N, C-alpha and C positions, 0 to 999 in steps of 0.2 A: 504493499499499500504506499507507494512513494510519490503519488500524485495528489494534488489538492493543497489548498491553503492551510488545512489543518492535518496534513499528513504527519504522523508521528504522535499526535495527541491521542491519549488513551482514555476511554470513557467507560465507566461501569454504570449501567442504566437500571435503576430499580423503579424509575417512573413508569407510569402506564397510562392506559386509555388514550386520549387525544392530545391534551395539552402537554403532558409529560414527555412523550417521544418527540413531539414537534420542537420542544426546546433544543433538542440535540440534532434535529435533522440537518441544520445548517452545517454542523461539524461533520456529521456522518456523510453527507453528500459532497463534502470537501476533503475526504481522505482520512478522517479520523477513524481509529479502531474502536468500535463500540460493541460492548458485550452486555446483553440484557439477562438478568436473572429471572427465571420463571419456574413455576412448579406445577405439576398436574393438578394439585389440590387448590392452588391459588394462582391460576393463570390470569393473564391480562383480560380484563372485562371485555375489551374489544374483540377478543377471539370468540366470545360466546353471546354477543348481543348485536350482531349486525347481519347484513345480507350474506348469503353463502354461495359459493361457486356451484352452479347447477342445482341450488336449493338443497344441497346435502349438508346438514348440520354437522360440523366438525371443526375443532379448534384450528386445523390447518387449512380450512377452506373459507375463512372469513375474508371477504372482499375488502372490507373497511381496514382491517388489520394490515392486509397485504399492500393496500395503497398508502398506508401511513408509516410503514416500518422497513423500507428497503435499507440496505447498506449497514446492517448490524447482524451480529451473531447472537444465538440463543443458547444458554446453558440451563439445563433443567436441574434445579437444586432444591432440596428439602431444607429450608432454613430452620425448621423445628428440630432437625437432627443436629446434635453437637458437631459432627464432622462436616455437615453441610455448612454450618456457620463458620467453621474453620476455613473452608474453601472460599466462602464469601469474603472473609478477612484477608485472605491471600490476594483476592481480586481487588479489594480496597487498596492494599499496599501497592499493587501493580498499576492502578489507575492514576491519572492526573486529575480526573473529574469524576465525582460520584454524584448521581442525581436520584431524587425521590419525589413522588407526588402523592404520597398516602395522606390519610387524615392525620393531623398533628397528634403526636404521641405514639404512633405506631412504630417508628424507628426506635424510639426510646424503649418501648416494650420488648423489642427484639435485641436490646443491648447495643444498638448502633446509634447512639446519640453523637452529636458533633464532637463532643469531648472525647468519646471513645474512637471515632474515626480519626481525629487529630493525633491520637496516641499511635494508631496504626500507620498513619501517613501524614506526617507533620506538614508537608508541602502540598497536600491535596486540597482541591477545591470541592466544596460540598454545596450543591445547588438543591434547594428545597422549594417546591411549589405546592400551594394548597388553595382552597377556595377562599378562605377568609384570613389567611396568615397564621403564623405559629403561636400567637398569643392574643389575649383579649377575651372578653366574656363569652363570645360565641365561637372562638377559634376551633374548638374541638368538634363542632358539628360536622359530620361528613356531608359531601354534596358533590354535584356535578355542575357543568357549565350553565345548564338551564336555570339553576338556582342563583348563580352569580349574576346572570342576566336580570333576574327579578330584583335582587338586592341592590344592584348598582343603579337601578332607575331605567335601564334600557327597555325593559319589557313595558313599563308604564308609558313610555313614549311611542311604542310601536303599535300601529293600528289607526282606527278612525275614531273621531270624537264621540260618535254616537254608538259605539260598540265596546265590548270588553277588550282589554289588551290582547294584542296578537303576539304570541311568543315568537321571537326570531327563530328561524329553522335551526334545529340542532343546538349544540352548546356554543353559541356565538362567541362567548368570552374565551372558549378553549382555543380560538384562533388568535386572540389578542395577547394573551399571557406569553406564548412562546417567543414573540418578537422582542418583548422587553427583557425576558429571561436570557435570550441569546446575546443581546447587546451587553448585559451585565456580565455574562459568562466570558465573553471575549475581553472585556476590560479586566476581569480577574485573571485571565490567562496572561495578558500583557504584564500585569503587576507581578504575577508569579515569575515570569521570565526575567523581569528586572531585579526582583528582590529574593527569589526563591521561596517566598512565603505563600501559603495557601490561605483560604478564608471561607467563611460560610456565607452563602447568598440565599436570602429568603425572600420569596415573591408571593404576593397575594393576587389571586385571580380577580377578586372583587375590585381591588385598587387599580389593577391594570385596566380593567374595563371602564372605570370611571373617567380615565384619560380620554376615551373615545367619545364622551358626551361633554367635553369641556365647556363649549359655549353655553349649554344648558345650565350646568353647575354654576358657572361664573355669573350668568344672568341672575340667578337666585341669590348668590352671595353678595353681588353688587347692588342689584336693584330690587331684590325680594320677589322677583317674578318666578312663579312655578309654571313651567311649560306643560302643556297637555298634548294629547295625541292629535296629530294633524294629517293623518293619512299620508298621501304622497306629496303634500304641499311643503313649500319652503318659504320662510319669511323674506328671503332675498331674491326669489325668482318667481316669475309668472309669465307664461304658463310653466308648470312643473308637475308632470304627471305621467302616467302610462296610459296611452290612448289606444282604444280598441281599433283593430284594423280588419281587413277582409280575411275571411277564413275563421276556423274554429280556434278560439283561445289564442289569437295572434295580437300582439300589442307592440307599440313602439314608445319608448320613454323619450320625453323631450324636456329640455331645461333652457329657459330663456332668462338670462340675468341682466343683460345690458341693453341699451338702446340699439347698439349695433346688432346684437342678437335678434332683437325684435324686427329690425328692418330685414334681416336675413330670413327670419321666420315667415314674414309676409311674402317674400319672394318665393320661398319654397312651396307655399300653398297656392301660389298663382295670383296673389293680391286680391283675394275675395273682398267685396265691398265692406263687410262688417269690420275688417281690420282697420278701417279708417275712422271708426267711431272715436270721437275725441277722448273719451275716458280710457280707451285702450292705449293711448299714446304714451302713458307714463307707467312705471312699475306700480306706483301707489293706486292708480286707477284700475290697472289689471287685477291687482290684489282685491280691490274693493268689489269687483265684478267677476270674480274668478269662477263662480259656478256657471255663469253665462258663457264665459270664455271657454271653459272646458267643453261645454255642450256644443258650441260652434265648431270647435276643433274636431271633435269626434264626428260631427256631421259630414266632415270631409274625409278623415282617415278611415272611417268605417268602410268606405268603398274602395280603399286602396290597399295594396299589399304592404305589409310592415316593412319589407326591405326597400320598397319604393319610397315610402315615407322617410326612412332613415337616410337613404342615399340623397334625396332631395335636400333634406335638412343639413346634412354634413356638407354638401356641395355649396350651400349658402353660408357655411360657417357656424351653424347652430349645433350645439351638443345634442346628439340623439343616437339611440341604438335600439335595435330590436330586442325585446324581452325574450331571452333565450330559455328554452327548456334544457333538460340535461342532454338530450340527443343533439340539439343545436350547439351546445357548448363544445361537445366532442368534435363536431365537424366544422366549427367556426375557423375561418382562415387565419385569424389573428393568433388564436391558441396553437394552431398547427404550425405557424411560422416560428413561434417562440418555443416549440417542442415542450409545451407545459406538461403534457402527459407522457410518462415514461413507460415503454413497454418492457416488462421484465419476464423472465422465464422461471416461473415458480415451480418447485419440485413436485407439488401436488396438483395445483390448478393450471399449470401450463402458462399460456400467455395471459398475464395479468398487468393491468396498468397501475402505475404508482403516480402520486402527485409530484410534479416538478417544483422548482423554486421560482418565486417571483423576482428573485435577485439574479443578476447576471454579472459575472466577473470576467473581464476580457482575457486575462492571462490564465485563469484557473476555472474553466467551466464546471458547473455542477454536473454530476454524472451518476448513473446507477452502476455500481460495481457488483452488486448481488441483490437478489430479490429479498423480500421480507422472509424471515426464517420460519421454518416449522418449529413447533414446540420442542425445545431441547436438541434441535438439529446439530448444533456445533459443540455439544457437551464434551466429547472426547477431544475435539480439536483445541478447545480452549484449555483443557486440563493439560494436554501434551505440549502444545506449541507455546502457550502464553505462561502457564504455571510450571512447566517442565516437570510434571508428575510422571513417574514411571508407569507403564501400562499395567504392571502387576498390582500396584496400589489402586488404580482406577477400577480394575475388575473386582477387587475386594470391597471397595466402597459401593459398587453397584449391588453386590449381594446384601449389603447392610441397609439398602434403601436410601442411600444418600442422594442419588440422582433420580428422584421421583417428583 
């Protein structure tokens, strides 16, 4: 593994589900050696709670797991067995970085507090992620991203004013935390390189999510304004919506923010007479008559293909794009051009696509070196190649139930 910006960096991954592994995906996809510890009795939840290849339920056939976990090895290890914990501690000593994303207190129950990890590996970096942080009155409550969405205020802002909150699809905050965690981890690696010292990084998914609604939070803190659900509307744009187009469930999103956008918008629609109404000439006027404006726009777009609407808007300099479904996303020329979906050769599922990276490095392209691992697929390889354990010892430990 001599390629990539993080070639030579060694990571022990106890983190799981979505947010945990994605914290490390930037390193894994740039050459880091990543080993995840799993067990048959306590496997990654993602292996057991997602869509399955050809609808056959099995830990090694989870499509979501396969998409989220390329470029790492899996060792199957029973951490409740004393000798299993001994091997885990050897891996902690081997690693530059140890990650976990369990509920606060779980690592301590296993005897793997930061103080213990620091004894084993004084220069190691310990990255801890949780829903609410490691301390505070609610810290020990377990949870998933859907709860962080609610607690952060994101869910309260999502949906229409006359309806109940619409929960964002999936654990939205699961995709926010990893970006902040990765940035902090890279800073810690630079610090370690300069000083030789490790440290403990602790990140709260809730607090990471709040950064993504900063304008709303600041409006309350500064002006006492509590935002409510606005559907697809924006305080600084009009029109700003997804407009129905010709065909079944076809839509085009359009955002007009400036006077220049408005002139381009009129041109794209062919200058219908209603666009010259005096109160549509300003953003304030369009906001005041937004329901009328949306109805007039849809009176035109409903008879046009979504792609036609998008192309005419874009040609006139107006931000617009077709509302893509999952099949559209996969065939979209922009995604194809940037090779966002990576084809991997999974040992059980065959051709399986994994997520690419939104980041592009000119000198060190992100790449798939290996598909997501089957449960315990690399157990012997890790023991022999990384820990230098003799085959006879490995066989004896197998009989003792250490690798379960």
